[in-house]
Backbone atoms as SQL, in Angstrom:
CREATE TABLE atoms (id INTEGER PRIMARY KEY, chain TEXT, resi INTEGER, resn TEXT, atom TEXT, x REAL, y REAL, z REAL);
INSERT INTO atoms VALUES
  (1, 'A', 1, 'MET', 'N', -6.149, -23.249, 8.737),
  (2, 'A', 1, 'MET', 'CA', -6.825, -21.919, 9.233),
  (3, 'A', 1, 'MET', 'C', -6.119, -21.438, 10.242),
  (4, 'A', 2, 'LYS', 'N', -5.767, -22.186, 11.292),
  (5, 'A', 2, 'LYS', 'CA', -4.846, -21.625, 12.313),
  (6, 'A', 2, 'LYS', 'C', -3.481, -21.315, 11.882),
  (7, 'A', 3, 'ASN', 'N', -3.001, -21.995, 10.967),
  (8, 'A', 3, 'ASN', 'CA', -1.651, -21.727, 10.351),
  (9, 'A', 3, 'ASN', 'C', -1.644, -20.093, 9.640),
  (10, 'A', 4, 'ILE', 'N', -2.855, -20.034, 9.268),
  (11, 'A', 4, 'ILE', 'CA', -2.984, -18.484, 8.517),
  (12, 'A', 4, 'ILE', 'C', -2.872, -17.353, 9.339),
  (13, 'A', 5, 'PHE', 'N', -3.829, -17.723, 10.494),
  (14, 'A', 5, 'PHE', 'CA', -3.668, -16.680, 11.630),
  (15, 'A', 5, 'PHE', 'C', -2.386, -16.607, 12.287),
  (16, 'A', 6, 'LEU', 'N', -1.538, -17.434, 12.420),
  (17, 'A', 6, 'LEU', 'CA', -0.042, -17.585, 13.005),
  (18, 'A', 6, 'LEU', 'C', 0.651, -16.828, 12.093),
  (19, 'A', 7, 'LEU', 'N', 0.674, -17.088, 10.916),
  (20, 'A', 7, 'LEU', 'CA', 1.390, -16.411, 9.695),
  (21, 'A', 7, 'LEU', 'C', 1.284, -14.938, 9.793),
  (22, 'A', 8, 'VAL', 'N', -0.124, -14.553, 9.744),
  (23, 'A', 8, 'VAL', 'CA', -0.390, -13.076, 9.773),
  (24, 'A', 8, 'VAL', 'C', 0.180, -12.371, 11.130),
  (25, 'A', 9, 'ALA', 'N', 0.144, -13.154, 12.263),
  (26, 'A', 9, 'ALA', 'CA', 0.681, -12.657, 13.505),
  (27, 'A', 9, 'ALA', 'C', 2.293, -12.375, 13.472),
  (28, 'A', 10, 'LEU', 'N', 2.960, -13.520, 12.993),
  (29, 'A', 10, 'LEU', 'CA', 4.358, -13.370, 12.798),
  (30, 'A', 10, 'LEU', 'C', 4.810, -12.260, 11.856),
  (31, 'A', 11, 'LEU', 'N', 4.042, -12.383, 10.693),
  (32, 'A', 11, 'LEU', 'CA', 4.782, -11.330, 9.826),
  (33, 'A', 11, 'LEU', 'C', 4.372, -9.688, 10.142),
  (34, 'A', 12, 'GLY', 'N', 3.051, -9.598, 10.882),
  (35, 'A', 12, 'GLY', 'CA', 2.947, -8.399, 11.525),
  (36, 'A', 12, 'GLY', 'C', 4.000, -7.905, 12.373),
  (37, 'A', 13, 'ALA', 'N', 4.481, -8.783, 13.430),
  (38, 'A', 13, 'ALA', 'CA', 5.320, -8.668, 14.420),
  (39, 'A', 13, 'ALA', 'C', 6.579, -8.395, 13.697),
  (40, 'A', 14, 'SER', 'N', 7.048, -8.843, 12.650),
  (41, 'A', 14, 'SER', 'CA', 8.351, -8.762, 11.820),
  (42, 'A', 14, 'SER', 'C', 8.321, -6.974, 11.332),
  (43, 'A', 15, 'VAL', 'N', 7.031, -6.654, 11.064),
  (44, 'A', 15, 'VAL', 'CA', 7.039, -5.158, 10.441),
  (45, 'A', 15, 'VAL', 'C', 7.331, -4.396, 11.670),
  (46, 'A', 16, 'ILE', 'N', 6.787, -4.381, 12.706),
  (47, 'A', 16, 'ILE', 'CA', 6.766, -3.680, 13.606),
  (48, 'A', 16, 'ILE', 'C', 8.421, -3.533, 14.307),
  (49, 'A', 17, 'PHE', 'N', 9.113, -4.635, 14.185),
  (50, 'A', 17, 'PHE', 'CA', 10.487, -4.560, 14.714),
  (51, 'A', 17, 'PHE', 'C', 11.386, -4.549, 13.644),
  (52, 'A', 18, 'ALA', 'N', 11.182, -4.409, 12.377),
  (53, 'A', 18, 'ALA', 'CA', 11.920, -4.229, 11.313),
  (54, 'A', 18, 'ALA', 'C', 12.689, -2.717, 11.240),
  (55, 'A', 19, 'ASP', 'N', 13.775, -2.666, 10.943),
  (56, 'A', 19, 'ASP', 'CA', 14.419, -1.443, 10.917),
  (57, 'A', 19, 'ASP', 'C', 15.454, -1.229, 9.594),
  (58, 'A', 20, 'ASN', 'N', 15.489, -0.071, 9.150),
  (59, 'A', 20, 'ASN', 'CA', 16.285, -0.084, 7.921),
  (60, 'A', 20, 'ASN', 'C', 17.783, 0.758, 8.449),
  (61, 'A', 21, 'HIS', 'N', 18.544, 0.052, 8.611),
  (62, 'A', 21, 'HIS', 'CA', 20.062, 0.444, 9.102),
  (63, 'A', 21, 'HIS', 'C', 20.865, 1.039, 7.969),
  (64, 'A', 22, 'LYS', 'N', 20.739, 0.625, 6.674),
  (65, 'A', 22, 'LYS', 'CA', 21.753, 1.307, 5.908),
  (66, 'A', 22, 'LYS', 'C', 21.431, 2.466, 5.218),
  (67, 'A', 23, 'GLY', 'N', 20.177, 3.272, 5.362),
  (68, 'A', 23, 'GLY', 'CA', 19.668, 4.350, 4.828),
  (69, 'A', 23, 'GLY', 'C', 19.233, 4.291, 3.533),
  (70, 'A', 24, 'LYS', 'N', 19.078, 3.144, 3.039),
  (71, 'A', 24, 'LYS', 'CA', 18.429, 3.000, 1.801),
  (72, 'A', 24, 'LYS', 'C', 17.183, 2.079, 1.749),
  (73, 'A', 25, 'GLY', 'N', 16.297, 2.004, 0.810),
  (74, 'A', 25, 'GLY', 'CA', 15.394, 1.591, 0.811),
  (75, 'A', 25, 'GLY', 'C', 13.716, 2.192, 0.960),
  (76, 'A', 26, 'PRO', 'N', 12.747, 1.614, 1.145),
  (77, 'A', 26, 'PRO', 'CA', 11.349, 2.260, 1.118),
  (78, 'A', 26, 'PRO', 'C', 11.193, 2.972, 2.180),
  (79, 'A', 27, 'LEU', 'N', 11.710, 2.926, 3.567),
  (80, 'A', 27, 'LEU', 'CA', 11.372, 3.570, 4.471),
  (81, 'A', 27, 'LEU', 'C', 12.021, 5.085, 4.364),
  (82, 'A', 28, 'ASN', 'N', 13.366, 5.087, 3.925),
  (83, 'A', 28, 'ASN', 'CA', 13.949, 6.332, 3.458),
  (84, 'A', 28, 'ASN', 'C', 13.524, 6.741, 2.325),
  (85, 'A', 29, 'ASP', 'N', 12.909, 6.370, 1.465),
  (86, 'A', 29, 'ASP', 'CA', 12.137, 7.000, 0.331),
  (87, 'A', 29, 'ASP', 'C', 10.958, 7.728, 1.010),
  (88, 'A', 30, 'LEU', 'N', 10.180, 7.160, 1.734),
  (89, 'A', 30, 'LEU', 'CA', 9.110, 7.541, 2.458),
  (90, 'A', 30, 'LEU', 'C', 9.546, 8.911, 3.149),
  (91, 'A', 31, 'LYS', 'N', 10.750, 8.777, 3.884),
  (92, 'A', 31, 'LYS', 'CA', 11.203, 9.917, 4.572),
  (93, 'A', 31, 'LYS', 'C', 11.471, 11.350, 3.765),
  (94, 'A', 32, 'ARG', 'N', 11.733, 11.037, 2.358),
  (95, 'A', 32, 'ARG', 'CA', 11.866, 12.046, 1.532),
  (96, 'A', 32, 'ARG', 'C', 10.446, 12.631, 1.092),
  (97, 'A', 33, 'MET', 'N', 9.532, 12.027, 1.289),
  (98, 'A', 33, 'MET', 'CA', 8.281, 12.445, 0.908),
  (99, 'A', 33, 'MET', 'C', 7.532, 13.383, 1.995),
  (100, 'A', 34, 'ASN', 'N', 6.660, 14.136, 1.485),
  (101, 'A', 34, 'ASN', 'CA', 6.051, 15.046, 2.504),
  (102, 'A', 34, 'ASN', 'C', 4.727, 14.394, 2.499),
  (103, 'A', 35, 'THR', 'N', 4.527, 13.902, 3.658),
  (104, 'A', 35, 'THR', 'CA', 3.211, 13.052, 3.891),
  (105, 'A', 35, 'THR', 'C', 2.485, 13.599, 4.932),
  (106, 'A', 36, 'VAL', 'N', 1.200, 13.188, 5.274),
  (107, 'A', 36, 'VAL', 'CA', 0.396, 13.451, 6.370),
  (108, 'A', 36, 'VAL', 'C', 1.033, 12.840, 7.447),
  (109, 'A', 37, 'TRP', 'N', 1.149, 11.416, 7.327),
  (110, 'A', 37, 'TRP', 'CA', 1.629, 10.629, 8.411),
  (111, 'A', 37, 'TRP', 'C', 3.227, 10.661, 8.357),
  (112, 'A', 38, 'SER', 'N', 3.704, 10.017, 9.396),
  (113, 'A', 38, 'SER', 'CA', 5.305, 9.865, 9.423),
  (114, 'A', 38, 'SER', 'C', 5.791, 8.786, 8.490),
  (115, 'A', 39, 'ALA', 'N', 6.882, 8.824, 8.152),
  (116, 'A', 39, 'ALA', 'CA', 7.590, 8.031, 7.202),
  (117, 'A', 39, 'ALA', 'C', 7.338, 6.386, 7.954),
  (118, 'A', 40, 'GLU', 'N', 7.583, 6.435, 9.107),
  (119, 'A', 40, 'GLU', 'CA', 7.689, 4.945, 9.833),
  (120, 'A', 40, 'GLU', 'C', 5.981, 4.619, 9.648),
  (121, 'A', 41, 'ASP', 'N', 5.149, 5.323, 10.083),
  (122, 'A', 41, 'ASP', 'CA', 3.633, 4.792, 9.754),
  (123, 'A', 41, 'ASP', 'C', 3.402, 4.540, 8.484),
  (124, 'A', 42, 'CYS', 'N', 3.923, 5.269, 7.396),
  (125, 'A', 42, 'CYS', 'CA', 3.574, 4.924, 6.126),
  (126, 'A', 42, 'CYS', 'C', 4.113, 3.465, 5.640),
  (127, 'A', 43, 'ALA', 'N', 5.402, 3.434, 6.120),
  (128, 'A', 43, 'ALA', 'CA', 6.171, 2.093, 5.818),
  (129, 'A', 43, 'ALA', 'C', 5.287, 1.030, 6.490),
  (130, 'A', 44, 'ASN', 'N', 4.742, 0.976, 7.755),
  (131, 'A', 44, 'ASN', 'CA', 4.189, -0.011, 8.413),
  (132, 'A', 44, 'ASN', 'C', 2.757, -0.129, 7.569),
  (133, 'A', 45, 'VAL', 'N', 2.131, 0.876, 7.101),
  (134, 'A', 45, 'VAL', 'CA', 0.706, 0.623, 6.508),
  (135, 'A', 45, 'VAL', 'C', 1.179, -0.195, 5.111),
  (136, 'A', 46, 'SER', 'N', 2.144, 0.243, 4.582),
  (137, 'A', 46, 'SER', 'CA', 2.332, -0.290, 3.119),
  (138, 'A', 46, 'SER', 'C', 2.772, -1.817, 3.349),
  (139, 'A', 47, 'SER', 'N', 3.743, -2.192, 4.500),
  (140, 'A', 47, 'SER', 'CA', 3.894, -3.461, 4.756),
  (141, 'A', 47, 'SER', 'C', 2.790, -4.397, 5.099),
  (142, 'A', 48, 'GLY', 'N', 1.965, -3.665, 6.084),
  (143, 'A', 48, 'GLY', 'CA', 0.729, -4.326, 6.407),
  (144, 'A', 48, 'GLY', 'C', -0.167, -4.735, 5.336),
  (145, 'A', 49, 'ALA', 'N', -0.316, -3.742, 4.383),
  (146, 'A', 49, 'ALA', 'CA', -1.064, -4.156, 3.127),
  (147, 'A', 49, 'ALA', 'C', -0.471, -5.399, 2.379),
  (148, 'A', 50, 'ALA', 'N', 0.672, -5.519, 2.298),
  (149, 'A', 50, 'ALA', 'CA', 1.328, -6.664, 1.509),
  (150, 'A', 50, 'ALA', 'C', 0.992, -7.902, 2.420),
  (151, 'A', 51, 'ILE', 'N', 1.099, -7.893, 3.434),
  (152, 'A', 51, 'ILE', 'CA', 1.016, -8.745, 4.766),
  (153, 'A', 51, 'ILE', 'C', -0.516, -9.384, 4.268),
  (154, 'A', 52, 'TRP', 'N', -1.515, -8.637, 4.533),
  (155, 'A', 52, 'TRP', 'CA', -2.980, -8.957, 4.380),
  (156, 'A', 52, 'TRP', 'C', -2.978, -9.565, 3.068),
  (157, 'A', 53, 'LEU', 'N', -2.513, -8.947, 1.830),
  (158, 'A', 53, 'LEU', 'CA', -2.659, -9.733, 0.667),
  (159, 'A', 53, 'LEU', 'C', -1.993, -11.036, 0.787),
  (160, 'A', 54, 'TYR', 'N', -0.728, -11.066, 1.234),
  (161, 'A', 54, 'TYR', 'CA', -0.146, -12.442, 1.289),
  (162, 'A', 54, 'TYR', 'C', -0.867, -13.581, 1.797),
  (163, 'A', 55, 'ALA', 'N', -1.539, -12.885, 2.913),
  (164, 'A', 55, 'ALA', 'CA', -2.337, -14.015, 3.861),
  (165, 'A', 55, 'ALA', 'C', -3.625, -14.329, 2.881),
  (166, 'A', 56, 'ALA', 'N', -4.309, -13.504, 2.375),
  (167, 'A', 56, 'ALA', 'CA', -5.252, -13.488, 1.536),
  (168, 'A', 56, 'ALA', 'C', -5.082, -14.750, 0.370),
  (169, 'A', 57, 'GLY', 'N', -3.742, -14.637, -0.240),
  (170, 'A', 57, 'GLY', 'CA', -3.378, -15.677, -1.236),
  (171, 'A', 57, 'GLY', 'C', -3.147, -17.163, -0.431),
  (172, 'A', 58, 'GLU', 'N', -2.771, -16.991, 0.656),
  (173, 'A', 58, 'GLU', 'CA', -2.436, -18.294, 1.379),
  (174, 'A', 58, 'GLU', 'C', -3.729, -18.937, 1.648),
  (175, 'A', 59, 'ALA', 'N', -4.670, -18.212, 2.088),
  (176, 'A', 59, 'ALA', 'CA', -6.297, -18.536, 2.495),
  (177, 'A', 59, 'ALA', 'C', -6.841, -19.155, 1.124),
  (178, 'A', 60, 'LEU', 'N', -6.653, -18.557, -0.021),
  (179, 'A', 60, 'LEU', 'CA', -7.210, -19.035, -1.300),
  (180, 'A', 60, 'LEU', 'C', -6.557, -20.396, -1.519),
  (181, 'A', 61, 'LYS', 'N', -5.346, -20.518, -1.287),
  (182, 'A', 61, 'LYS', 'CA', -4.691, -21.900, -1.559),
  (183, 'A', 61, 'LYS', 'C', -5.139, -22.869, -0.693),
  (184, 'A', 62, 'GLU', 'N', -5.237, -22.701, 0.593),
  (185, 'A', 62, 'GLU', 'CA', -5.866, -23.581, 1.656),
  (186, 'A', 62, 'GLU', 'C', -7.469, -23.891, 1.169),
  (187, 'A', 63, 'ALA', 'N', -8.047, -22.954, 0.540),
  (188, 'A', 63, 'ALA', 'CA', -9.261, -23.176, -0.058),
  (189, 'A', 63, 'ALA', 'C', -9.293, -24.180, -1.020),
  (190, 'A', 64, 'GLU', 'N', -8.385, -23.758, -1.882),
  (191, 'A', 64, 'GLU', 'CA', -8.301, -24.898, -2.971),
  (192, 'A', 64, 'GLU', 'C', -7.921, -26.158, -2.700),
  (193, 'A', 65, 'GLU', 'N', -7.183, -26.410, -1.582),
  (194, 'A', 65, 'GLU', 'CA', -7.056, -27.812, -1.118),
  (195, 'A', 65, 'GLU', 'C', -8.042, -28.215, -0.458),
  (196, 'A', 66, 'LEU', 'N', -8.866, -27.494, 0.409),
  (197, 'A', 66, 'LEU', 'CA', -10.086, -27.991, 1.041),
  (198, 'A', 66, 'LEU', 'C', -11.305, -28.516, 0.053),
  (199, 'A', 67, 'ASP', 'N', -11.276, -27.876, -1.156),
  (200, 'A', 67, 'ASP', 'CA', -12.251, -28.126, -2.086),
  (201, 'A', 67, 'ASP', 'C', -11.744, -29.362, -2.937),
  (202, 'A', 68, 'LYS', 'N', -10.391, -29.643, -3.090),
  (203, 'A', 68, 'LYS', 'CA', -9.936, -30.828, -3.693),
  (204, 'A', 68, 'LYS', 'C', -10.121, -31.924, -2.795),
  (205, 'A', 69, 'GLU', 'N', -10.080, -31.842, -1.615),
  (206, 'A', 69, 'GLU', 'CA', -10.253, -32.886, -0.623),
  (207, 'A', 69, 'GLU', 'C', -11.742, -33.239, -0.524),
  (208, 'A', 70, 'GLY', 'N', -12.893, -32.315, -1.002),
  (209, 'A', 70, 'GLY', 'CA', -14.214, -32.527, -0.755),
  (210, 'A', 70, 'GLY', 'C', -14.604, -31.747, 0.288),
  (211, 'A', 71, 'ASP', 'N', -13.833, -31.075, 1.099),
  (212, 'A', 71, 'ASP', 'CA', -14.304, -30.427, 2.378),
  (213, 'A', 71, 'ASP', 'C', -15.072, -28.832, 1.976),
  (214, 'A', 72, 'GLU', 'N', -16.331, -29.002, 1.396),
  (215, 'A', 72, 'GLU', 'CA', -17.005, -27.929, 0.678),
  (216, 'A', 72, 'GLU', 'C', -17.100, -26.599, 1.857),
  (217, 'A', 73, 'LYS', 'N', -17.477, -27.267, 2.999),
  (218, 'A', 73, 'LYS', 'CA', -17.787, -26.254, 4.294),
  (219, 'A', 73, 'LYS', 'C', -16.456, -25.595, 4.655),
  (220, 'A', 74, 'GLY', 'N', -15.234, -26.539, 4.649),
  (221, 'A', 74, 'GLY', 'CA', -14.039, -25.778, 4.855),
  (222, 'A', 74, 'GLY', 'C', -13.422, -25.000, 3.846),
  (223, 'A', 75, 'ALA', 'N', -13.734, -25.400, 2.679),
  (224, 'A', 75, 'ALA', 'CA', -13.413, -24.564, 1.579),
  (225, 'A', 75, 'ALA', 'C', -13.985, -23.366, 1.382),
  (226, 'A', 76, 'LEU', 'N', -15.331, -23.088, 1.992),
  (227, 'A', 76, 'LEU', 'CA', -16.151, -21.949, 1.917),
  (228, 'A', 76, 'LEU', 'C', -15.701, -20.832, 3.128),
  (229, 'A', 77, 'GLY', 'N', -15.245, -21.564, 4.188),
  (230, 'A', 77, 'GLY', 'CA', -14.628, -20.694, 5.513),
  (231, 'A', 77, 'GLY', 'C', -13.345, -20.257, 5.020),
  (232, 'A', 78, 'ALA', 'N', -12.371, -21.085, 4.165),
  (233, 'A', 78, 'ALA', 'CA', -11.250, -20.460, 3.666),
  (234, 'A', 78, 'ALA', 'C', -11.499, -19.178, 2.964),
  (235, 'A', 79, 'LEU', 'N', -12.372, -19.316, 1.890),
  (236, 'A', 79, 'LEU', 'CA', -12.780, -18.352, 1.179),
  (237, 'A', 79, 'LEU', 'C', -13.197, -17.225, 1.702),
  (238, 'A', 80, 'ASP', 'N', -14.042, -17.289, 2.867),
  (239, 'A', 80, 'ASP', 'CA', -14.453, -16.115, 3.687),
  (240, 'A', 80, 'ASP', 'C', -13.213, -15.520, 4.260),
  (241, 'A', 81, 'VAL', 'N', -12.180, -16.201, 4.828),
  (242, 'A', 81, 'VAL', 'CA', -11.252, -15.635, 5.496),
  (243, 'A', 81, 'VAL', 'C', -10.514, -14.877, 4.440),
  (244, 'A', 82, 'ALA', 'N', -10.141, -15.180, 3.179),
  (245, 'A', 82, 'ALA', 'CA', -9.527, -14.929, 2.099),
  (246, 'A', 82, 'ALA', 'C', -10.130, -13.381, 1.853),
  (247, 'A', 83, 'SER', 'N', -11.452, -13.479, 1.692),
  (248, 'A', 83, 'SER', 'CA', -12.177, -12.184, 1.288),
  (249, 'A', 83, 'SER', 'C', -11.928, -11.269, 2.466),
  (250, 'A', 84, 'LYS', 'N', -12.065, -11.575, 3.566),
  (251, 'A', 84, 'LYS', 'CA', -11.641, -10.656, 4.660),
  (252, 'A', 84, 'LYS', 'C', -10.360, -10.012, 4.740),
  (253, 'A', 85, 'PHE', 'N', -9.374, -10.961, 4.478),
  (254, 'A', 85, 'PHE', 'CA', -7.878, -10.402, 4.249),
  (255, 'A', 85, 'PHE', 'C', -7.960, -9.649, 3.036),
  (256, 'A', 86, 'SER', 'N', -8.292, -9.769, 2.247),
  (257, 'A', 86, 'SER', 'CA', -8.192, -9.042, 0.766),
  (258, 'A', 86, 'SER', 'C', -8.884, -7.703, 0.955),
  (259, 'A', 87, 'ALA', 'N', -9.911, -7.583, 2.052),
  (260, 'A', 87, 'ALA', 'CA', -10.440, -6.472, 2.203),
  (261, 'A', 87, 'ALA', 'C', -9.563, -5.600, 3.184),
  (262, 'A', 88, 'MET', 'N', -9.072, -6.355, 4.119),
  (263, 'A', 88, 'MET', 'CA', -8.065, -5.475, 4.927),
  (264, 'A', 88, 'MET', 'C', -6.953, -4.889, 4.133),
  (265, 'A', 89, 'SER', 'N', -6.265, -5.715, 3.075),
  (266, 'A', 89, 'SER', 'CA', -5.419, -5.025, 2.264),
  (267, 'A', 89, 'SER', 'C', -5.850, -4.012, 1.450),
  (268, 'A', 90, 'SER', 'N', -7.083, -3.953, 1.110),
  (269, 'A', 90, 'SER', 'CA', -7.470, -3.026, 0.237),
  (270, 'A', 90, 'SER', 'C', -7.714, -1.794, 1.145),
  (271, 'A', 91, 'ASP', 'N', -8.106, -1.980, 2.275),
  (272, 'A', 91, 'ASP', 'CA', -8.123, -0.912, 3.487),
  (273, 'A', 91, 'ASP', 'C', -6.849, -0.079, 3.747),
  (274, 'A', 92, 'TYR', 'N', -5.788, -0.851, 3.943),
  (275, 'A', 92, 'TYR', 'CA', -4.515, -0.596, 4.074),
  (276, 'A', 92, 'TYR', 'C', -4.170, 0.389, 2.717),
  (277, 'A', 93, 'THR', 'N', -4.069, -0.295, 1.733),
  (278, 'A', 93, 'THR', 'CA', -3.767, 0.415, 0.438),
  (279, 'A', 93, 'THR', 'C', -4.409, 1.856, 0.433),
  (280, 'A', 94, 'HIS', 'N', -5.597, 1.766, 0.627),
  (281, 'A', 94, 'HIS', 'CA', -6.380, 3.291, 0.475),
  (282, 'A', 94, 'HIS', 'C', -5.911, 4.051, 1.305),
  (283, 'A', 95, 'ALA', 'N', -5.386, 3.704, 2.811),
  (284, 'A', 95, 'ALA', 'CA', -5.082, 4.490, 3.816),
  (285, 'A', 95, 'ALA', 'C', -3.771, 5.091, 3.452),
  (286, 'A', 96, 'PHE', 'N', -2.960, 4.273, 2.808),
  (287, 'A', 96, 'PHE', 'CA', -1.625, 4.672, 2.308),
  (288, 'A', 96, 'PHE', 'C', -1.737, 5.540, 1.103),
  (289, 'A', 97, 'ALA', 'N', -2.560, 5.754, 0.281),
  (290, 'A', 97, 'ALA', 'CA', -2.888, 6.504, -0.755),
  (291, 'A', 97, 'ALA', 'C', -3.388, 7.718, -0.262),
  (292, 'A', 98, 'VAL', 'N', -4.239, 7.905, 0.708),
  (293, 'A', 98, 'VAL', 'CA', -4.786, 8.923, 1.265),
  (294, 'A', 98, 'VAL', 'C', -3.539, 9.824, 2.002),
  (295, 'A', 99, 'PHE', 'N', -3.070, 9.168, 2.865),
  (296, 'A', 99, 'PHE', 'CA', -2.455, 9.851, 3.950),
  (297, 'A', 99, 'PHE', 'C', -0.823, 9.759, 3.656),
  (298, 'A', 100, 'CYS', 'N', -0.268, 8.971, 2.632),
  (299, 'A', 100, 'CYS', 'CA', 1.073, 8.854, 2.426),
  (300, 'A', 100, 'CYS', 'C', 1.435, 9.242, 1.099),
  (301, 'A', 101, 'LYS', 'N', 0.775, 8.891, 0.064),
  (302, 'A', 101, 'LYS', 'CA', 0.743, 9.132, -1.374),
  (303, 'A', 101, 'LYS', 'C', 0.068, 10.479, -1.740),
  (304, 'A', 102, 'GLY', 'N', -0.992, 10.373, -1.405),
  (305, 'A', 102, 'GLY', 'CA', -2.098, 11.237, -1.727),
  (306, 'A', 102, 'GLY', 'C', -1.732, 12.909, -1.785),
  (307, 'A', 103, 'PRO', 'N', -1.196, 13.359, -0.487),
  (308, 'A', 103, 'PRO', 'CA', -0.771, 14.815, -0.373),
  (309, 'A', 103, 'PRO', 'C', 0.251, 15.194, -1.257),
  (310, 'A', 104, 'ARG', 'N', 1.402, 14.377, -1.374),
  (311, 'A', 104, 'ARG', 'CA', 2.430, 14.803, -2.155),
  (312, 'A', 104, 'ARG', 'C', 1.991, 14.777, -3.758),
  (313, 'A', 105, 'MET', 'N', 1.351, 13.888, -4.147),
  (314, 'A', 105, 'MET', 'CA', 0.824, 13.882, -5.418),
  (315, 'A', 105, 'MET', 'C', 0.048, 15.196, -5.880),
  (316, 'A', 106, 'GLU', 'N', -0.887, 15.621, -4.933),
  (317, 'A', 106, 'GLU', 'CA', -1.507, 16.556, -5.178),
  (318, 'A', 106, 'GLU', 'C', -0.815, 18.147, -5.211),
  (319, 'A', 107, 'ARG', 'N', 0.384, 18.089, -4.266),
  (320, 'A', 107, 'ARG', 'CA', 1.289, 19.231, -4.429),
  (321, 'A', 107, 'ARG', 'C', 1.950, 19.262, -5.793),
  (322, 'A', 108, 'MET', 'N', 2.364, 17.832, -6.121),
  (323, 'A', 108, 'MET', 'CA', 3.029, 17.793, -7.340),
  (324, 'A', 108, 'MET', 'C', 2.293, 18.512, -8.522),
  (325, 'A', 109, 'LYS', 'N', 1.006, 17.775, -8.479),
  (326, 'A', 109, 'LYS', 'CA', 0.055, 18.304, -9.622),
  (327, 'A', 109, 'LYS', 'C', -0.273, 19.686, -9.638),
  (328, 'A', 110, 'ALA', 'N', -0.327, 20.376, -8.541),
  (329, 'A', 110, 'ALA', 'CA', -0.607, 21.859, -8.223),
  (330, 'A', 110, 'ALA', 'C', 0.741, 22.604, -8.979),
  (331, 'A', 111, 'GLY', 'N', 1.951, 21.949, -8.510),
  (332, 'A', 111, 'GLY', 'CA', 2.999, 22.537, -8.952),
  (333, 'A', 111, 'GLY', 'C', 3.233, 22.623, -10.482),
  (334, 'A', 112, 'MET', 'N', 2.771, 21.439, -11.037),
  (335, 'A', 112, 'MET', 'CA', 2.973, 21.175, -12.598),
  (336, 'A', 112, 'MET', 'C', 1.802, 22.374, -13.269),
  (337, 'A', 113, 'GLU', 'N', 0.795, 22.390, -12.637),
  (338, 'A', 113, 'GLU', 'CA', -0.211, 23.294, -13.327),
  (339, 'A', 113, 'GLU', 'C', 0.192, 24.581, -13.215),
  (340, 'A', 114, 'LYS', 'N', 1.063, 25.170, -12.164),
  (341, 'A', 114, 'LYS', 'CA', 1.618, 26.362, -12.207),
  (342, 'A', 114, 'LYS', 'C', 2.669, 26.708, -13.124),
  (343, 'A', 115, 'ARG', 'N', 3.655, 25.496, -13.201),
  (344, 'A', 115, 'ARG', 'CA', 4.715, 25.841, -14.333),
  (345, 'A', 115, 'ARG', 'C', 4.132, 26.010, -15.686),
  (346, 'A', 116, 'MET', 'N', 3.198, 25.217, -15.995),
  (347, 'A', 116, 'MET', 'CA', 2.482, 24.914, -17.428),
  (348, 'A', 116, 'MET', 'C', 1.808, 26.483, -17.650),
  (349, 'A', 117, 'LYS', 'N', 1.203, 27.113, -16.482),
  (350, 'A', 117, 'LYS', 'CA', 0.752, 28.386, -16.600),
  (351, 'A', 117, 'LYS', 'C', 1.917, 29.354, -16.959),
  (352, 'A', 118, 'ARG', 'N', 2.853, 29.394, -16.175),
  (353, 'A', 118, 'ARG', 'CA', 3.832, 30.301, -16.592),
  (354, 'A', 118, 'ARG', 'C', 4.583, 30.001, -17.549),
  (355, 'A', 119, 'MET', 'N', 4.877, 28.773, -18.184),
  (356, 'A', 119, 'MET', 'CA', 5.066, 28.749, -19.632),
  (357, 'A', 119, 'MET', 'C', 4.413, 29.139, -20.604),
  (358, 'A', 120, 'LYS', 'N', 2.771, 29.093, -20.430),
  (359, 'A', 120, 'LYS', 'CA', 1.915, 29.684, -21.628),
  (360, 'A', 120, 'LYS', 'C', 2.243, 31.150, -21.465),
  (361, 'A', 121, 'GLU', 'N', 2.185, 31.748, -20.266),
  (362, 'A', 121, 'GLU', 'CA', 2.611, 33.175, -20.219),
  (363, 'A', 121, 'GLU', 'C', 3.691, 33.703, -20.747),
  (364, 'A', 122, 'MET', 'N', 4.675, 32.886, -20.847),
  (365, 'A', 122, 'MET', 'CA', 5.909, 33.183, -21.262),
  (366, 'A', 122, 'MET', 'C', 5.925, 33.156, -22.771),
  (367, 'A', 123, 'LYS', 'N', 5.215, 32.416, -23.426),
  (368, 'A', 123, 'LYS', 'CA', 5.039, 32.137, -24.674),
  (369, 'A', 123, 'LYS', 'C', 4.380, 33.231, -25.448),
  (370, 'A', 124, 'LYS', 'N', 3.238, 33.871, -24.608),
  (371, 'A', 124, 'LYS', 'CA', 2.617, 35.019, -24.939),
  (372, 'A', 124, 'LYS', 'C', 3.305, 36.294, -25.126),
  (373, 'A', 125, 'GLU', 'N', 4.268, 36.400, -23.955),
  (374, 'A', 125, 'GLU', 'CA', 4.794, 37.456, -24.020),
  (375, 'A', 125, 'GLU', 'C', 6.112, 37.390, -25.256),
  (376, 'A', 126, 'LYS', 'N', 6.600, 36.376, -25.618),
  (377, 'A', 126, 'LYS', 'CA', 7.681, 36.043, -26.376),
  (378, 'A', 126, 'LYS', 'C', 7.021, 36.510, -27.959),
  (379, 'A', 127, 'ALA', 'N', 5.874, 36.085, -27.937),
  (380, 'A', 127, 'ALA', 'CA', 5.039, 36.060, -29.196),
  (381, 'A', 127, 'ALA', 'C', 4.768, 37.663, -29.419),
  (382, 'A', 128, 'LYS', 'N', 4.339, 38.390, -28.219),
  (383, 'A', 128, 'LYS', 'CA', 4.488, 39.905, -28.444),
  (384, 'A', 128, 'LYS', 'C', 5.284, 40.507, -28.794),
  (385, 'A', 129, 'ASP', 'N', 6.617, 40.151, -28.248),
  (386, 'A', 129, 'ASP', 'CA', 7.769, 40.863, -28.529),
  (387, 'A', 129, 'ASP', 'C', 8.373, 40.686, -30.001),
  (388, 'A', 130, 'ASN', 'N', 7.861, 39.666, -30.695),
  (389, 'A', 130, 'ASN', 'CA', 8.262, 39.330, -32.081),
  (390, 'A', 130, 'ASN', 'C', 7.295, 39.865, -32.691);
């Protein structure tokens, strides 16, 4: 169990100090998006979701090992930790969708609706001219 917490701490620290020096990759893709949060914050939230999900998977593996060893109490504890880590990943994913991906998608949808409306109007005008 202590190993899982150490793993989460180390992975979390790597996200904070990570930087993209080549101008390519997900951070720069986020910089091109029009989001509520900054690109760096969105990248950190996205990475955080992945870290929590990975930690949940590791806790599940530990729960399986403890169950095979016959340590039911330890296995249930590890399952509880996995559930909490999974919930954290879900929370981070939801925050990313709302503050990083959602605003852009709404603008894209509104733009598509405007273009479709213009196309219909143009077809009507063309039909009148014929």
